[in-house]
Gaussian input, Z-matrix of N, CA and C with variables (Angstrom, degrees):
# hf/3-21g

backbone

0 1
 N
 C     1     B1
 C     2     B2     1     A1
 N     3     B3     2     A2     1     D1
 C     4     B4     3     A3     2     D2
 C     5     B5     4     A4     3     D3
 N     6     B6     5     A5     4     D4
 C     7     B7     6     A6     5     D5
 C     8     B8     7     A7     6     D6
 N     9     B9     8     A8     7     D7
 C    10    B10     9     A9     8     D8
 C    11    B11    10    A10     9     D9
 N    12    B12    11    A11    10    D10
 C    13    B13    12    A12    11    D11
 C    14    B14    13    A13    12    D12
 N    15    B15    14    A14    13    D13
 C    16    B16    15    A15    14    D14
 C    17    B17    16    A16    15    D15
 N    18    B18    17    A17    16    D16
 C    19    B19    18    A18    17    D17
 C    20    B20    19    A19    18    D18
 N    21    B21    20    A20    19    D19
 C    22    B22    21    A21    20    D20
 C    23    B23    22    A22    21    D21
 N    24    B24    23    A23    22    D22
 C    25    B25    24    A24    23    D23
 C    26    B26    25    A25    24    D24
 N    27    B27    26    A26    25    D25
 C    28    B28    27    A27    26    D26
 C    29    B29    28    A28    27    D27
 N    30    B30    29    A29    28    D28
 C    31    B31    30    A30    29    D29
 C    32    B32    31    A31    30    D30
 N    33    B33    32    A32    31    D31
 C    34    B34    33    A33    32    D32
 C    35    B35    34    A34    33    D33
 N    36    B36    35    A35    34    D34
 C    37    B37    36    A36    35    D35
 C    38    B38    37    A37    36    D36
 N    39    B39    38    A38    37    D37
 C    40    B40    39    A39    38    D38
 C    41    B41    40    A40    39    D39
 N    42    B42    41    A41    40    D40
 C    43    B43    42    A42    41    D41
 C    44    B44    43    A43    42    D42
 N    45    B45    44    A44    43    D43
 C    46    B46    45    A45    44    D44
 C    47    B47    46    A46    45    D45
 N    48    B48    47    A47    46    D46
 C    49    B49    48    A48    47    D47
 C    50    B50    49    A49    48    D48
 N    51    B51    50    A50    49    D49
 C    52    B52    51    A51    50    D50
 C    53    B53    52    A52    51    D51
 N    54    B54    53    A53    52    D52
 C    55    B55    54    A54    53    D53
 C    56    B56    55    A55    54    D54
 N    57    B57    56    A56    55    D55
 C    58    B58    57    A57    56    D56
 C    59    B59    58    A58    57    D57
 N    60    B60    59    A59    58    D58
 C    61    B61    60    A60    59    D59
 C    62    B62    61    A61    60    D60
 N    63    B63    62    A62    61    D61
 C    64    B64    63    A63    62    D62
 C    65    B65    64    A64    63    D63
 N    66    B66    65    A65    64    D64
 C    67    B67    66    A66    65    D65
 C    68    B68    67    A67    66    D66
 N    69    B69    68    A68    67    D67
 C    70    B70    69    A69    68    D68
 C    71    B71    70    A70    69    D69
 N    72    B72    71    A71    70    D70
 C    73    B73    72    A72    71    D71
 C    74    B74    73    A73    72    D72
 N    75    B75    74    A74    73    D73
 C    76    B76    75    A75    74    D74
 C    77    B77    76    A76    75    D75
 N    78    B78    77    A77    76    D76
 C    79    B79    78    A78    77    D77
 C    80    B80    79    A79    78    D78
 N    81    B81    80    A80    79    D79
 C    82    B82    81    A81    80    D80
 C    83    B83    82    A82    81    D81
 N    84    B84    83    A83    82    D82
 C    85    B85    84    A84    83    D83
 C    86    B86    85    A85    84    D84
 N    87    B87    86    A86    85    D85
 C    88    B88    87    A87    86    D86
 C    89    B89    88    A88    87    D87
 N    90    B90    89    A89    88    D88
 C    91    B91    90    A90    89    D89
 C    92    B92    91    A91    90    D90
 N    93    B93    92    A92    91    D91
 C    94    B94    93    A93    92    D92
 C    95    B95    94    A94    93    D93
 N    96    B96    95    A95    94    D94
 C    97    B97    96    A96    95    D95
 C    98    B98    97    A97    96    D96
 N    99    B99    98    A98    97    D97
 C   100   B100    99    A99    98    D98
 C   101   B101   100   A100    99    D99
 N   102   B102   101   A101   100   D100
 C   103   B103   102   A102   101   D101
 C   104   B104   103   A103   102   D102
 N   105   B105   104   A104   103   D103
 C   106   B106   105   A105   104   D104
 C   107   B107   106   A106   105   D105
 N   108   B108   107   A107   106   D106
 C   109   B109   108   A108   107   D107
 C   110   B110   109   A109   108   D108
 N   111   B111   110   A110   109   D109
 C   112   B112   111   A111   110   D110
 C   113   B113   112   A112   111   D111
 N   114   B114   113   A113   112   D112
 C   115   B115   114   A114   113   D113
 C   116   B116   115   A115   114   D114
 N   117   B117   116   A116   115   D115
 C   118   B118   117   A117   116   D116
 C   119   B119   118   A118   117   D117
 N   120   B120   119   A119   118   D118
 C   121   B121   120   A120   119   D119
 C   122   B122   121   A121   120   D120

   B1=1.4382
   B2=1.5142
   B3=1.3087
   B4=1.4726
   B5=1.5355
   B6=1.3068
   B7=1.4321
   B8=1.5720
   B9=1.3188
   B10=1.4528
   B11=1.5387
   B12=1.3381
   B13=1.4165
   B14=1.5352
   B15=1.3251
   B16=1.5215
   B17=1.5396
   B18=1.2544
   B19=1.4396
   B20=1.5152
   B21=1.2946
   B22=1.4647
   B23=1.5224
   B24=1.3317
   B25=1.4464
   B26=1.5175
   B27=1.3251
   B28=1.4277
   B29=1.5489
   B30=1.3135
   B31=1.4541
   B32=1.5403
   B33=1.3174
   B34=1.4849
   B35=1.5197
   B36=1.3180
   B37=1.4404
   B38=1.5090
   B39=1.3387
   B40=1.4278
   B41=1.5080
   B42=1.3404
   B43=1.4475
   B44=1.5549
   B45=1.2782
   B46=1.4970
   B47=1.5300
   B48=1.3580
   B49=1.4153
   B50=1.5486
   B51=1.3434
   B52=1.4578
   B53=1.5842
   B54=1.3354
   B55=1.4556
   B56=1.5079
   B57=1.3321
   B58=1.4164
   B59=1.5268
   B60=1.3190
   B61=1.5040
   B62=1.4992
   B63=1.3584
   B64=1.4325
   B65=1.5235
   B66=1.3030
   B67=1.4492
   B68=1.4801
   B69=1.2722
   B70=1.4712
   B71=1.5267
   B72=1.2939
   B73=1.5215
   B74=1.4701
   B75=1.3900
   B76=1.4589
   B77=1.5298
   B78=1.3483
   B79=1.4489
   B80=1.4795
   B81=1.3322
   B82=1.4811
   B83=1.5297
   B84=1.3411
   B85=1.4725
   B86=1.5483
   B87=1.2879
   B88=1.4630
   B89=1.5652
   B90=1.3462
   B91=1.4168
   B92=1.5324
   B93=1.3361
   B94=1.4377
   B95=1.5471
   B96=1.3142
   B97=1.4569
   B98=1.5352
   B99=1.3323
   B100=1.4484
   B101=1.5577
   B102=1.3019
   B103=1.4342
   B104=1.5420
   B105=1.3527
   B106=1.4090
   B107=1.5328
   B108=1.3175
   B109=1.4431
   B110=1.5032
   B111=1.3520
   B112=1.4306
   B113=1.4841
   B114=1.3598
   B115=1.4597
   B116=1.4955
   B117=1.3136
   B118=1.4624
   B119=1.5160
   B120=1.2959
   B121=1.5089
   B122=1.4599
   A1=107.58
   A2=118.02
   A3=125.06
   A4=108.34
   A5=114.83
   A6=122.29
   A7=107.39
   A8=115.68
   A9=118.93
   A10=105.41
   A11=116.05
   A12=121.47
   A13=104.50
   A14=113.23
   A15=117.30
   A16=108.71
   A17=115.05
   A18=123.96
   A19=109.92
   A20=117.59
   A21=123.39
   A22=108.30
   A23=115.97
   A24=121.08
   A25=107.55
   A26=118.98
   A27=120.05
   A28=114.40
   A29=116.06
   A30=119.48
   A31=112.05
   A32=116.42
   A33=121.39
   A34=115.17
   A35=118.17
   A36=121.74
   A37=114.54
   A38=117.06
   A39=123.03
   A40=110.86
   A41=116.16
   A42=122.56
   A43=108.41
   A44=114.83
   A45=119.88
   A46=105.67
   A47=117.76
   A48=121.73
   A49=108.87
   A50=112.87
   A51=118.70
   A52=105.87
   A53=115.56
   A54=121.68
   A55=107.27
   A56=118.40
   A57=124.09
   A58=109.98
   A59=115.38
   A60=118.92
   A61=110.53
   A62=119.21
   A63=120.54
   A64=108.36
   A65=117.55
   A66=121.92
   A67=108.05
   A68=117.50
   A69=124.69
   A70=107.58
   A71=115.56
   A72=118.05
   A73=112.21
   A74=119.82
   A75=120.02
   A76=109.91
   A77=117.88
   A78=118.42
   A79=113.27
   A80=117.69
   A81=122.56
   A82=110.48
   A83=114.39
   A84=118.29
   A85=110.43
   A86=119.78
   A87=126.43
   A88=108.63
   A89=114.69
   A90=119.06
   A91=111.13
   A92=120.17
   A93=122.59
   A94=110.51
   A95=117.85
   A96=122.67
   A97=109.53
   A98=115.97
   A99=121.82
   A100=110.54
   A101=116.65
   A102=121.39
   A103=110.12
   A104=116.61
   A105=119.75
   A106=111.72
   A107=118.65
   A108=124.34
   A109=112.41
   A110=118.67
   A111=125.84
   A112=114.91
   A113=116.42
   A114=119.85
   A115=110.87
   A116=118.05
   A117=123.48
   A118=110.98
   A119=115.23
   A120=117.46
   A121=113.03
   D1=137.61
   D2=177.29
   D3=-119.75
   D4=138.09
   D5=-179.88
   D6=-110.97
   D7=133.83
   D8=179.03
   D9=-109.27
   D10=123.36
   D11=170.70
   D12=-101.52
   D13=130.85
   D14=-177.94
   D15=-145.68
   D16=149.69
   D17=179.02
   D18=-142.31
   D19=138.30
   D20=179.43
   D21=-124.38
   D22=128.09
   D23=170.71
   D24=-94.90
   D25=108.53
   D26=-172.36
   D27=-71.12
   D28=-23.33
   D29=179.29
   D30=-75.15
   D31=-39.74
   D32=179.82
   D33=-99.38
   D34=-17.37
   D35=-173.91
   D36=76.66
   D37=15.41
   D38=-179.13
   D39=-77.92
   D40=125.39
   D41=178.14
   D42=-114.17
   D43=128.17
   D44=175.19
   D45=-122.27
   D46=127.16
   D47=-177.86
   D48=-139.44
   D49=152.61
   D50=178.76
   D51=-154.26
   D52=136.62
   D53=177.89
   D54=-99.54
   D55=138.61
   D56=175.51
   D57=-130.92
   D58=152.88
   D59=-178.78
   D60=-80.18
   D61=-25.25
   D62=-177.78
   D63=-141.96
   D64=151.53
   D65=176.74
   D66=-88.16
   D67=114.31
   D68=176.91
   D69=-132.69
   D70=143.22
   D71=-178.25
   D72=-64.16
   D73=-31.66
   D74=-179.03
   D75=-69.66
   D76=-35.90
   D77=176.38
   D78=-69.19
   D79=-34.31
   D80=176.22
   D81=-63.56
   D82=-44.67
   D83=178.12
   D84=-63.92
   D85=-39.27
   D86=179.98
   D87=-62.16
   D88=-41.78
   D89=178.06
   D90=-66.41
   D91=-41.50
   D92=178.30
   D93=-62.85
   D94=-38.09
   D95=178.23
   D96=-64.46
   D97=-42.22
   D98=179.47
   D99=-63.02
   D100=-41.04
   D101=177.59
   D102=-64.70
   D103=-43.53
   D104=179.50
   D105=-61.94
   D106=-39.14
   D107=178.73
   D108=-65.66
   D109=-40.39
   D110=-176.18
   D111=-76.48
   D112=-23.71
   D113=-177.77
   D114=-81.53
   D115=121.35
   D116=175.37
   D117=-64.85
   D118=143.37
   D119=177.41
   D120=-80.46

């Protein structure tokens, strides 16, 4: 099973996505931090 984490910023059209083999809360938090770092202020 593969899990897709994805986020879309509707104002900028920025899409951030990551595939993971398992759903784990630590990986979800890591993805959110990655999105936060990639999004320009």
